PQR file of N, CA, C, O and H, with PARSE charges and radii, in Angstrom:
ATOM      1  N   UNK A   1      12.285   6.945  40.550 -0.4000 1.5000
ATOM      2  CA  UNK A   1      12.886   7.112  39.237 -0.0000 2.0000
ATOM      3  C   UNK A   1      14.356   7.486  39.410  0.5500 1.7000
ATOM      4  O   UNK A   1      14.670   8.454  40.103 -0.5500 1.4000
ATOM      5  N   UNK A   2      15.255   6.731  38.791 -0.4000 1.5000
ATOM      6  CA  UNK A   2      16.683   7.031  38.970 -0.0000 2.0000
ATOM      7  C   UNK A   2      17.049   8.322  38.251  0.5500 1.7000
ATOM      8  O   UNK A   2      16.525   8.632  37.181 -0.5500 1.4000
ATOM      9  H   UNK A   2      15.001   5.945  38.229  0.4000 1.0000
ATOM     10  N   UNK A   3      17.941   9.046  38.851 -0.4000 1.5000
ATOM     11  CA  UNK A   3      18.399  10.292  38.228 -0.0000 2.0000
ATOM     12  C   UNK A   3      19.630   9.996  37.393  0.5500 1.7000
ATOM     13  O   UNK A   3      20.428   9.115  37.711 -0.5500 1.4000
ATOM     14  H   UNK A   3      18.367   8.793  39.720  0.4000 1.0000
ATOM     15  N   UNK A   4      19.759  10.749  36.324 -0.4000 1.5000
ATOM     16  CA  UNK A   4      20.903  10.548  35.432 -0.0000 2.0000
ATOM     17  C   UNK A   4      22.156  11.123  36.061  0.5500 1.7000
ATOM     18  O   UNK A   4      22.140  12.223  36.614 -0.5500 1.4000
ATOM     19  H   UNK A   4      19.111  11.465  36.065  0.4000 1.0000
ATOM     20  N   UNK A   5      23.225  10.383  35.974 -0.4000 1.5000
ATOM     21  CA  UNK A   5      24.504  10.851  36.492 -0.0000 2.0000
ATOM     22  C   UNK A   5      25.149  11.736  35.437  0.5500 1.7000
ATOM     23  O   UNK A   5      24.879  11.576  34.246 -0.5500 1.4000
ATOM     24  H   UNK A   5      23.238   9.490  35.524  0.4000 1.0000
ATOM     25  N   UNK A   6      25.979  12.646  35.848 -0.4000 1.5000
ATOM     26  CA  UNK A   6      26.689  13.456  34.858 -0.0000 2.0000
ATOM     27  C   UNK A   6      27.476  12.543  33.917  0.5500 1.7000
ATOM     28  O   UNK A   6      28.013  11.515  34.328 -0.5500 1.4000
ATOM     29  H   UNK A   6      26.199  12.776  36.815  0.4000 1.0000
ATOM     30  N   UNK A   7      27.529  12.933  32.678 -0.4000 1.5000
ATOM     31  CA  UNK A   7      28.195  12.113  31.679 -0.0000 2.0000
ATOM     32  C   UNK A   7      29.704  12.093  31.921  0.5500 1.7000
ATOM     33  O   UNK A   7      30.379  13.116  31.803 -0.5500 1.4000
ATOM     34  H   UNK A   7      27.092  13.768  32.344  0.4000 1.0000
ATOM     35  N   UNK A   8      30.208  10.937  32.255 -0.4000 1.5000
ATOM     36  CA  UNK A   8      31.655  10.758  32.374 -0.0000 2.0000
ATOM     37  C   UNK A   8      32.026   9.673  31.376  0.5500 1.7000
ATOM     38  O   UNK A   8      32.197   8.508  31.735 -0.5500 1.4000
ATOM     39  H   UNK A   8      29.660  10.106  32.351  0.4000 1.0000
ATOM     40  N   UNK A   9      32.147  10.074  30.124 -0.4000 1.5000
ATOM     41  CA  UNK A   9      32.414   9.140  29.037 -0.0000 2.0000
ATOM     42  C   UNK A   9      33.762   8.472  29.232  0.5500 1.7000
ATOM     43  O   UNK A   9      34.792   9.140  29.326 -0.5500 1.4000
ATOM     44  H   UNK A   9      32.008  11.020  29.833  0.4000 1.0000
ATOM     45  N   UNK A  10      33.745   7.160  29.290 -0.4000 1.5000
ATOM     46  CA  UNK A  10      34.975   6.405  29.367 -0.0000 2.0000
ATOM     47  C   UNK A  10      35.159   5.680  28.044  0.5500 1.7000
ATOM     48  O   UNK A  10      34.176   5.353  27.379 -0.5500 1.4000
ATOM     49  H   UNK A  10      32.908   6.618  29.213  0.4000 1.0000
ATOM     50  N   UNK A  11      36.381   5.427  27.656 -0.4000 1.5000
ATOM     51  CA  UNK A  11      36.600   4.711  26.399 -0.0000 2.0000
ATOM     52  C   UNK A  11      35.918   3.341  26.447  0.5500 1.7000
ATOM     53  O   UNK A  11      35.874   2.676  27.482 -0.5500 1.4000
ATOM     54  H   UNK A  11      37.180   5.692  28.196  0.4000 1.0000
ATOM     55  N   UNK A  12      35.391   2.950  25.287 -0.4000 1.5000
ATOM     56  CA  UNK A  12      34.732   1.654  25.205 -0.0000 2.0000
ATOM     57  C   UNK A  12      35.764   0.532  25.274  0.5500 1.7000
ATOM     58  O   UNK A  12      36.861   0.641  24.725 -0.5500 1.4000
ATOM     59  H   UNK A  12      35.428   3.490  24.446  0.4000 1.0000
ATOM     60  N   UNK A  13      35.398  -0.520  25.943 -0.4000 1.5000
ATOM     61  CA  UNK A  13      36.280  -1.679  25.989 -0.0000 2.0000
ATOM     62  C   UNK A  13      36.309  -2.331  24.613  0.5500 1.7000
ATOM     63  O   UNK A  13      35.437  -2.085  23.781 -0.5500 1.4000
ATOM     64  H   UNK A  13      34.508  -0.608  26.389  0.4000 1.0000
ATOM     65  N   UNK A  14      37.296  -3.146  24.387 -0.4000 1.5000
ATOM     66  CA  UNK A  14      37.429  -3.817  23.091 -0.0000 2.0000
ATOM     67  C   UNK A  14      36.201  -4.686  22.813  0.5500 1.7000
ATOM     68  O   UNK A  14      35.703  -4.720  21.687 -0.5500 1.4000
ATOM     69  H   UNK A  14      38.005  -3.346  25.064  0.4000 1.0000
ATOM     70  N   UNK A  15      35.718  -5.383  23.830 -0.4000 1.5000
ATOM     71  CA  UNK A  15      34.541  -6.242  23.642 -0.0000 2.0000
ATOM     72  C   UNK A  15      33.311  -5.402  23.284  0.5500 1.7000
ATOM     73  O   UNK A  15      32.531  -5.770  22.406 -0.5500 1.4000
ATOM     74  H   UNK A  15      36.122  -5.356  24.744  0.4000 1.0000
ATOM     75  N   UNK A  16      33.151  -4.284  23.966 -0.4000 1.5000
ATOM     76  CA  UNK A  16      31.995  -3.421  23.694 -0.0000 2.0000
ATOM     77  C   UNK A  16      32.077  -2.837  22.279  0.5500 1.7000
ATOM     78  O   UNK A  16      31.060  -2.723  21.594 -0.5500 1.4000
ATOM     79  H   UNK A  16      33.785  -3.985  24.679  0.4000 1.0000
ATOM     80  N   UNK A  17      33.278  -2.471  21.844 -0.4000 1.5000
ATOM     81  CA  UNK A  17      33.446  -1.960  20.472 -0.0000 2.0000
ATOM     82  C   UNK A  17      33.050  -3.018  19.458  0.5500 1.7000
ATOM     83  O   UNK A  17      32.394  -2.711  18.463 -0.5500 1.4000
ATOM     84  H   UNK A  17      34.104  -2.563  22.400  0.4000 1.0000
ATOM     85  N   UNK A  18      33.451  -4.284  19.707 -0.4000 1.5000
ATOM     86  CA  UNK A  18      33.082  -5.376  18.795 -0.0000 2.0000
ATOM     87  C   UNK A  18      31.561  -5.532  18.747  0.5500 1.7000
ATOM     88  O   UNK A  18      30.988  -5.726  17.675 -0.5500 1.4000
ATOM     89  H   UNK A  18      33.984  -4.533  20.515  0.4000 1.0000
ATOM     90  N   UNK A  19      30.916  -5.449  19.897 -0.4000 1.5000
ATOM     91  CA  UNK A  19      29.460  -5.592  19.949 -0.0000 2.0000
ATOM     92  C   UNK A  19      28.789  -4.453  19.189  0.5500 1.7000
ATOM     93  O   UNK A  19      27.838  -4.682  18.442 -0.5500 1.4000
ATOM     94  H   UNK A  19      31.381  -5.291  20.768  0.4000 1.0000
ATOM     95  N   UNK A  20      29.279  -3.232  19.374 -0.4000 1.5000
ATOM     96  CA  UNK A  20      28.695  -2.075  18.680 -0.0000 2.0000
ATOM     97  C   UNK A  20      28.878  -2.224  17.171  0.5500 1.7000
ATOM     98  O   UNK A  20      27.962  -1.929  16.403 -0.5500 1.4000
ATOM     99  H   UNK A  20      30.052  -3.047  19.981  0.4000 1.0000
ATOM    100  N   UNK A  21      30.066  -2.684  16.740 -0.4000 1.5000
ATOM    101  CA  UNK A  21      30.292  -2.897  15.297 -0.0000 2.0000
ATOM    102  C   UNK A  21      29.369  -3.970  14.753  0.5500 1.7000
ATOM    103  O   UNK A  21      28.827  -3.831  13.656 -0.5500 1.4000
ATOM    104  H   UNK A  21      30.810  -2.923  17.364  0.4000 1.0000
ATOM    105  N   UNK A  22      29.184  -5.050  15.520 -0.4000 1.5000
ATOM    106  CA  UNK A  22      28.313  -6.145  15.087 -0.0000 2.0000
ATOM    107  C   UNK A  22      26.875  -5.667  14.955  0.5500 1.7000
ATOM    108  O   UNK A  22      26.188  -6.023  13.997 -0.5500 1.4000
ATOM    109  H   UNK A  22      29.624  -5.164  16.411  0.4000 1.0000
ATOM    110  N   UNK A  23      26.412  -4.859  15.913 -0.4000 1.5000
ATOM    111  CA  UNK A  23      25.056  -4.310  15.848 -0.0000 2.0000
ATOM    112  C   UNK A  23      24.902  -3.436  14.611  0.5500 1.7000
ATOM    113  O   UNK A  23      23.880  -3.502  13.928 -0.5500 1.4000
ATOM    114  H   UNK A  23      26.970  -4.570  16.691  0.4000 1.0000
ATOM    115  N   UNK A  24      25.907  -2.620  14.317 -0.4000 1.5000
ATOM    116  CA  UNK A  24      25.853  -1.767  13.127 -0.0000 2.0000
ATOM    117  C   UNK A  24      25.783  -2.609  11.859  0.5500 1.7000
ATOM    118  O   UNK A  24      25.040  -2.281  10.934 -0.5500 1.4000
ATOM    119  H   UNK A  24      26.738  -2.566  14.871  0.4000 1.0000
ATOM    120  N   UNK A  25      26.557  -3.696  11.814 -0.4000 1.5000
ATOM    121  CA  UNK A  25      26.537  -4.597  10.658 -0.0000 2.0000
ATOM    122  C   UNK A  25      25.169  -5.248  10.503  0.5500 1.7000
ATOM    123  O   UNK A  25      24.634  -5.330   9.397 -0.5500 1.4000
ATOM    124  H   UNK A  25      27.161  -3.962  12.566  0.4000 1.0000
ATOM    125  N   UNK A  26      24.610  -5.708  11.606 -0.4000 1.5000
ATOM    126  CA  UNK A  26      23.286  -6.340  11.555 -0.0000 2.0000
ATOM    127  C   UNK A  26      22.241  -5.340  11.092  0.5500 1.7000
ATOM    128  O   UNK A  26      21.364  -5.679  10.297 -0.5500 1.4000
ATOM    129  H   UNK A  26      25.044  -5.642  12.505  0.4000 1.0000
ATOM    130  N   UNK A  27      22.326  -4.112  11.583 -0.4000 1.5000
ATOM    131  CA  UNK A  27      21.378  -3.067  11.167 -0.0000 2.0000
ATOM    132  C   UNK A  27      21.447  -2.845   9.654  0.5500 1.7000
ATOM    133  O   UNK A  27      20.411  -2.740   8.997 -0.5500 1.4000
ATOM    134  H   UNK A  27      23.038  -3.836  12.229  0.4000 1.0000
ATOM    135  N   UNK A  28      22.658  -2.774   9.098 -0.4000 1.5000
ATOM    136  CA  UNK A  28      22.816  -2.602   7.652 -0.0000 2.0000
ATOM    137  C   UNK A  28      22.212  -3.778   6.896  0.5500 1.7000
ATOM    138  O   UNK A  28      21.550  -3.588   5.875 -0.5500 1.4000
ATOM    139  H   UNK A  28      23.500  -2.860   9.631  0.4000 1.0000
ATOM    140  N   UNK A  29      22.438  -4.998   7.397 -0.4000 1.5000
ATOM    141  CA  UNK A  29      21.897  -6.180   6.738 -0.0000 2.0000
ATOM    142  C   UNK A  29      20.368  -6.171   6.761  0.5500 1.7000
ATOM    143  O   UNK A  29      19.728  -6.532   5.773 -0.5500 1.4000
ATOM    144  H   UNK A  29      22.975  -5.152   8.226  0.4000 1.0000
ATOM    145  N   UNK A  30      19.788  -5.762   7.877 -0.4000 1.5000
ATOM    146  CA  UNK A  30      18.327  -5.688   7.983 -0.0000 2.0000
ATOM    147  C   UNK A  30      17.786  -4.635   7.015  0.5500 1.7000
ATOM    148  O   UNK A  30      16.772  -4.865   6.357 -0.5500 1.4000
ATOM    149  H   UNK A  30      20.307  -5.469   8.680  0.4000 1.0000
ATOM    150  N   UNK A  31      18.448  -3.492   6.923 -0.4000 1.5000
ATOM    151  CA  UNK A  31      18.016  -2.461   5.975 -0.0000 2.0000
ATOM    152  C   UNK A  31      18.065  -2.981   4.541  0.5500 1.7000
ATOM    153  O   UNK A  31      17.157  -2.714   3.753 -0.5500 1.4000
ATOM    154  H   UNK A  31      19.272  -3.305   7.458  0.4000 1.0000
ATOM    155  N   UNK A  32      19.124  -3.724   4.196 -0.4000 1.5000
ATOM    156  CA  UNK A  32      19.227  -4.310   2.858 -0.0000 2.0000
ATOM    157  C   UNK A  32      18.093  -5.305   2.610  0.5500 1.7000
ATOM    158  O   UNK A  32      17.507  -5.327   1.527 -0.5500 1.4000
ATOM    159  H   UNK A  32      19.862  -3.941   4.835  0.4000 1.0000
ATOM    160  N   UNK A  33      17.788  -6.120   3.608 -0.4000 1.5000
ATOM    161  CA  UNK A  33      16.694  -7.087   3.472 -0.0000 2.0000
ATOM    162  C   UNK A  33      15.352  -6.378   3.297  0.5500 1.7000
ATOM    163  O   UNK A  33      14.525  -6.806   2.491 -0.5500 1.4000
ATOM    164  H   UNK A  33      18.264  -6.102   4.487  0.4000 1.0000
ATOM    165  N   UNK A  34      15.132  -5.308   4.039 -0.4000 1.5000
ATOM    166  CA  UNK A  34      13.882  -4.555   3.904 -0.0000 2.0000
ATOM    167  C   UNK A  34      13.771  -3.941   2.504  0.5500 1.7000
ATOM    168  O   UNK A  34      12.688  -3.923   1.919 -0.5500 1.4000
ATOM    169  H   UNK A  34      15.803  -4.960   4.694  0.4000 1.0000
ATOM    170  N   UNK A  35      14.888  -3.438   1.969 -0.4000 1.5000
ATOM    171  CA  UNK A  35      14.884  -2.911   0.602 -0.0000 2.0000
ATOM    172  C   UNK A  35      14.502  -4.008  -0.386  0.5500 1.7000
ATOM    173  O   UNK A  35      13.720  -3.776  -1.307 -0.5500 1.4000
ATOM    174  H   UNK A  35      15.768  -3.453   2.445  0.4000 1.0000
ATOM    175  N   UNK A  36      15.060  -5.209  -0.192 -0.4000 1.5000
ATOM    176  CA  UNK A  36      14.743  -6.328  -1.082 -0.0000 2.0000
ATOM    177  C   UNK A  36      13.264  -6.696  -0.996  0.5500 1.7000
ATOM    178  O   UNK A  36      12.633  -6.972  -2.016 -0.5500 1.4000
ATOM    179  H   UNK A  36      15.695  -5.397   0.557  0.4000 1.0000
ATOM    180  N   UNK A  37      12.716  -6.702   0.202 -0.4000 1.5000
ATOM    181  CA  UNK A  37      11.293  -7.011   0.381 -0.0000 2.0000
ATOM    182  C   UNK A  37      10.434  -5.979  -0.338  0.5500 1.7000
ATOM    183  O   UNK A  37       9.453  -6.330  -0.994 -0.5500 1.4000
ATOM    184  H   UNK A  37      13.228  -6.478   1.031  0.4000 1.0000
ATOM    185  N   UNK A  38      10.799  -4.710  -0.217 -0.4000 1.5000
ATOM    186  CA  UNK A  38      10.031  -3.665  -0.899 -0.0000 2.0000
ATOM    187  C   UNK A  38      10.077  -3.853  -2.412  0.5500 1.7000
ATOM    188  O   UNK A  38       9.068  -3.669  -3.092 -0.5500 1.4000
ATOM    189  H   UNK A  38      11.596  -4.425   0.316  0.4000 1.0000
ATOM    190  N   UNK A  39      11.246  -4.220  -2.943 -0.4000 1.5000
ATOM    191  CA  UNK A  39      11.348  -4.464  -4.379 -0.0000 2.0000
ATOM    192  C   UNK A  39      10.476  -5.650  -4.795  0.5500 1.7000
ATOM    193  O   UNK A  39       9.790  -5.596  -5.816 -0.5500 1.4000
ATOM    194  H   UNK A  39      12.067  -4.369  -2.390  0.4000 1.0000
ATOM    195  N   UNK A  40      10.507  -6.715  -4.002 -0.4000 1.5000
ATOM    196  CA  UNK A  40       9.682  -7.884  -4.317 -0.0000 2.0000
ATOM    197  C   UNK A  40       8.196  -7.544  -4.268  0.5500 1.7000
ATOM    198  O   UNK A  40       7.426  -7.990  -5.119 -0.5500 1.4000
ATOM    199  H   UNK A  40      11.065  -6.760  -3.173  0.4000 1.0000
ATOM    200  N   UNK A  41       7.791  -6.755  -3.274 -0.4000 1.5000
ATOM    201  CA  UNK A  41       6.387  -6.349  -3.187 -0.0000 2.0000
ATOM    202  C   UNK A  41       5.993  -5.530  -4.409  0.5500 1.7000
ATOM    203  O   UNK A  41       4.914  -5.725  -4.968 -0.5500 1.4000
ATOM    204  H   UNK A  41       8.416  -6.393  -2.582  0.4000 1.0000
ATOM    205  N   UNK A  42       6.858  -4.624  -4.821 -0.4000 1.5000
ATOM    206  CA  UNK A  42       6.565  -3.801  -6.001 -0.0000 2.0000
ATOM    207  C   UNK A  42       6.456  -4.674  -7.245  0.5500 1.7000
ATOM    208  O   UNK A  42       5.569  -4.467  -8.073 -0.5500 1.4000
ATOM    209  H   UNK A  42       7.735  -4.466  -4.367  0.4000 1.0000
ATOM    210  N   UNK A  43       7.348  -5.643  -7.380 -0.4000 1.5000
ATOM    211  CA  UNK A  43       7.287  -6.543  -8.536 -0.0000 2.0000
ATOM    212  C   UNK A  43       6.020  -7.388  -8.502  0.5500 1.7000
ATOM    213  O   UNK A  43       5.402  -7.618  -9.542 -0.5500 1.4000
ATOM    214  H   UNK A  43       8.069  -5.810  -6.707  0.4000 1.0000
ATOM    215  N   UNK A  44       5.630  -7.849  -7.326 -0.4000 1.5000
ATOM    216  CA  UNK A  44       4.424  -8.673  -7.209 -0.0000 2.0000
ATOM    217  C   UNK A  44       3.183  -7.876  -7.606  0.5500 1.7000
ATOM    218  O   UNK A  44       2.264  -8.420  -8.218 -0.5500 1.4000
ATOM    219  H   UNK A  44       6.132  -7.662  -6.482  0.4000 1.0000
ATOM    220  N   UNK A  45       3.156  -6.616  -7.266 -0.4000 1.5000
ATOM    221  CA  UNK A  45       2.013  -5.770  -7.622 -0.0000 2.0000
ATOM    222  C   UNK A  45       1.954  -5.536  -9.125  0.5500 1.7000
ATOM    223  O   UNK A  45       0.876  -5.328  -9.683 -0.5500 1.4000
ATOM    224  H   UNK A  45       3.903  -6.174  -6.769  0.4000 1.0000
ATOM    225  N   UNK A  46       3.110  -5.570  -9.780 -0.4000 1.5000
ATOM    226  CA  UNK A  46       3.181  -5.270 -11.210 -0.0000 2.0000
ATOM    227  C   UNK A  46       3.279  -6.521 -12.083  0.5500 1.7000
ATOM    228  O   UNK A  46       3.646  -6.419 -13.253 -0.5500 1.4000
ATOM    229  H   UNK A  46       3.986  -5.739  -9.327  0.4000 1.0000
ATOM    230  N   UNK A  47       2.961  -7.692 -11.543 -0.4000 1.5000
ATOM    231  CA  UNK A  47       3.042  -8.923 -12.339 -0.0000 2.0000
ATOM    232  C   UNK A  47       2.142  -8.780 -13.561  0.5500 1.7000
ATOM    233  O   UNK A  47       0.978  -8.393 -13.457 -0.5500 1.4000
ATOM    234  H   UNK A  47       2.663  -7.775 -10.592  0.4000 1.0000
ATOM    235  N   UNK A  48       2.698  -9.096 -14.695 -0.4000 1.5000
ATOM    236  CA  UNK A  48       1.939  -9.035 -15.938 -0.0000 2.0000
ATOM    237  C   UNK A  48       1.907  -7.657 -16.573  0.5500 1.7000
ATOM    238  O   UNK A  48       1.356  -7.491 -17.661 -0.5500 1.4000
ATOM    239  H   UNK A  48       3.643  -9.411 -14.779  0.4000 1.0000
ATOM    240  N   UNK A  49       2.485  -6.676 -15.917 -0.4000 1.5000
ATOM    241  CA  UNK A  49       2.503  -5.314 -16.463 -0.0000 2.0000
ATOM    242  C   UNK A  49       3.897  -5.052 -17.013  0.5500 1.7000
ATOM    243  O   UNK A  49       4.898  -5.240 -16.322 -0.5500 1.4000
ATOM    244  H   UNK A  49       2.933  -6.811 -15.033  0.4000 1.0000
ATOM    245  N   UNK A  50       3.947  -4.614 -18.272 -0.4000 1.5000
ATOM    246  CA  UNK A  50       5.234  -4.282 -18.881 -0.0000 2.0000
ATOM    247  C   UNK A  50       5.472  -2.790 -18.726  0.5500 1.7000
ATOM    248  O   UNK A  50       4.566  -1.980 -18.925 -0.5500 1.4000
ATOM    249  H   UNK A  50       3.133  -4.461 -18.833  0.4000 1.0000
ATOM    250  N   UNK A  51       6.686  -2.440 -18.371 -0.4000 1.5000
ATOM    251  CA  UNK A  51       7.044  -1.033 -18.197 -0.0000 2.0000
ATOM    252  C   UNK A  51       8.172  -0.690 -19.160  0.5500 1.7000
ATOM    253  O   UNK A  51       9.118  -1.457 -19.337 -0.5500 1.4000
ATOM    254  H   UNK A  51       7.422  -3.098 -18.209  0.4000 1.0000
ATOM    255  N   UNK A  52       8.048   0.470 -19.769 -0.4000 1.5000
ATOM    256  CA  UNK A  52       9.130   0.932 -20.629 -0.0000 2.0000
ATOM    257  C   UNK A  52      10.266   1.447 -19.746  0.5500 1.7000
ATOM    258  O   UNK A  52      10.090   1.677 -18.550 -0.5500 1.4000
ATOM    259  H   UNK A  52       7.279   1.093 -19.625  0.4000 1.0000
ATOM    260  N   UNK A  53      11.424   1.621 -20.360 -0.4000 1.5000
ATOM    261  CA  UNK A  53      12.562   2.155 -19.625 -0.0000 2.0000
ATOM    262  C   UNK A  53      12.229   3.527 -19.066  0.5500 1.7000
ATOM    263  O   UNK A  53      12.599   3.843 -17.936 -0.5500 1.4000
ATOM    264  H   UNK A  53      11.567   1.434 -21.332  0.4000 1.0000
ATOM    265  N   UNK A  54      11.543   4.334 -19.837 -0.4000 1.5000
ATOM    266  CA  UNK A  54      11.191   5.675 -19.371 -0.0000 2.0000
ATOM    267  C   UNK A  54      10.187   5.621 -18.224  0.5500 1.7000
ATOM    268  O   UNK A  54      10.233   6.478 -17.341 -0.5500 1.4000
ATOM    269  H   UNK A  54      11.242   4.077 -20.755  0.4000 1.0000
ATOM    270  N   UNK A  55       9.280   4.643 -18.207 -0.4000 1.5000
ATOM    271  CA  UNK A  55       8.359   4.479 -17.070 -0.0000 2.0000
ATOM    272  C   UNK A  55       9.147   4.197 -15.790  0.5500 1.7000
ATOM    273  O   UNK A  55       8.886   4.783 -14.740 -0.5500 1.4000
ATOM    274  H   UNK A  55       9.242   3.947 -18.925  0.4000 1.0000
ATOM    275  N   UNK A  56      10.106   3.297 -15.902 -0.4000 1.5000
ATOM    276  CA  UNK A  56      10.916   2.939 -14.734 -0.0000 2.0000
ATOM    277  C   UNK A  56      11.740   4.135 -14.290  0.5500 1.7000
ATOM    278  O   UNK A  56      11.838   4.417 -13.096 -0.5500 1.4000
ATOM    279  H   UNK A  56      10.318   2.821 -16.756  0.4000 1.0000
ATOM    280  N   UNK A  57      12.330   4.837 -15.241 -0.4000 1.5000
ATOM    281  CA  UNK A  57      13.122   6.018 -14.896 -0.0000 2.0000
ATOM    282  C   UNK A  57      12.256   7.068 -14.218  0.5500 1.7000
ATOM    283  O   UNK A  57      12.710   7.729 -13.285 -0.5500 1.4000
ATOM    284  H   UNK A  57      12.251   4.608 -16.211  0.4000 1.0000
ATOM    285  N   UNK A  58      11.024   7.232 -14.668 -0.4000 1.5000
ATOM    286  CA  UNK A  58      10.115   8.201 -14.049 -0.0000 2.0000
ATOM    287  C   UNK A  58       9.793   7.791 -12.609  0.5500 1.7000
ATOM    288  O   UNK A  58       9.747   8.639 -11.718 -0.5500 1.4000
ATOM    289  H   UNK A  58      10.655   6.695 -15.427  0.4000 1.0000
ATOM    290  N   UNK A  59       9.570   6.487 -12.379 -0.4000 1.5000
ATOM    291  CA  UNK A  59       9.298   6.007 -11.018 -0.0000 2.0000
ATOM    292  C   UNK A  59      10.480   6.256 -10.097  0.5500 1.7000
ATOM    293  O   UNK A  59      10.306   6.495  -8.902 -0.5500 1.4000
ATOM    294  H   UNK A  59       9.607   5.798 -13.103  0.4000 1.0000
ATOM    295  N   UNK A  60      11.684   6.200 -10.655 -0.4000 1.5000
ATOM    296  CA  UNK A  60      12.890   6.422  -9.867 -0.0000 2.0000
ATOM    297  C   UNK A  60      13.263   7.899  -9.777  0.5500 1.7000
ATOM    298  O   UNK A  60      14.230   8.258  -9.105 -0.5500 1.4000
ATOM    299  H   UNK A  60      11.825   6.006 -11.626  0.4000 1.0000
ATOM    300  N   UNK A  61      12.497   8.755 -10.453 -0.4000 1.5000
ATOM    301  CA  UNK A  61      12.775  10.184 -10.411 -0.0000 2.0000
ATOM    302  C   UNK A  61      13.920  10.604 -11.312  0.5500 1.7000
ATOM    303  O   UNK A  61      14.563  11.627 -11.076 -0.5500 1.4000
ATOM    304  H   UNK A  61      11.712   8.464 -10.999  0.4000 1.0000
ATOM    305  N   UNK A  62      14.176   9.805 -12.355 -0.4000 1.5000
ATOM    306  CA  UNK A  62      15.249  10.105 -13.291 -0.0000 2.0000
ATOM    307  C   UNK A  62      14.662  10.704 -14.571  0.5500 1.7000
ATOM    308  O   UNK A  62      13.494  10.484 -14.894 -0.5500 1.4000
ATOM    309  H   UNK A  62      13.654   8.974 -12.547  0.4000 1.0000
ATOM    310  N   UNK A  63      15.471  11.447 -15.278 -0.4000 1.5000
ATOM    311  CA  UNK A  63      15.036  12.043 -16.545 -0.0000 2.0000
ATOM    312  C   UNK A  63      14.853  10.939 -17.588  0.5500 1.7000
ATOM    313  O   UNK A  63      15.609   9.968 -17.606 -0.5500 1.4000
ATOM    314  H   UNK A  63      16.419  11.626 -15.016  0.4000 1.0000
ATOM    315  N   UNK A  64      13.840  11.090 -18.464 -0.4000 1.5000
ATOM    316  CA  UNK A  64      13.641  10.079 -19.515 -0.0000 2.0000
ATOM    317  C   UNK A  64      14.806  10.079 -20.512  0.5500 1.7000
ATOM    318  O   UNK A  64      15.494  11.084 -20.690 -0.5500 1.4000
ATOM    319  H   UNK A  64      13.226  11.879 -18.449  0.4000 1.0000
ATOM    320  N   UNK A  65      15.001   8.936 -21.147 -0.4000 1.5000
ATOM    321  CA  UNK A  65      16.037   8.834 -22.167 -0.0000 2.0000
ATOM    322  C   UNK A  65      15.553   9.529 -23.433  0.5500 1.7000
ATOM    323  O   UNK A  65      14.370   9.471 -23.768 -0.5500 1.4000
ATOM    324  H   UNK A  65      14.442   8.120 -21.002  0.4000 1.0000
ATOM    325  N   UNK A  66      16.456  10.174 -24.122 -0.4000 1.5000
ATOM    326  CA  UNK A  66      16.096  10.812 -25.398 -0.0000 2.0000
ATOM    327  C   UNK A  66      16.433   9.874 -26.531  0.5500 1.7000
ATOM    328  O   UNK A  66      17.445   9.174 -26.495 -0.5500 1.4000
ATOM    329  H   UNK A  66      17.417  10.220 -23.851  0.4000 1.0000
ATOM    330  N   UNK A  67      15.610   9.863 -27.500 -0.4000 1.5000
ATOM    331  CA  UNK A  67      15.847   8.971 -28.662 -0.0000 2.0000
ATOM    332  C   UNK A  67      16.350   9.751 -29.838  0.5500 1.7000
ATOM    333  O   UNK A  67      16.604   9.178 -30.897 -0.5500 1.4000
ATOM    334  H   UNK A  67      14.787  10.431 -27.529  0.4000 1.0000
TER
END
């Protein structure tokens, strides 16, 4: 088993910085896609069910609207 060397942090090369930024961008895009999938799944489960604005606000943890 290799032993860890003491941390001697060197500045990232320009290419490595670009790769790290690209990975971060891809991660954000994947998170957005997963959010969209969750919304679609929720809508599919509720097909044919009508929800009032206050029902939706309650699901989102928001205070109901006052009339």
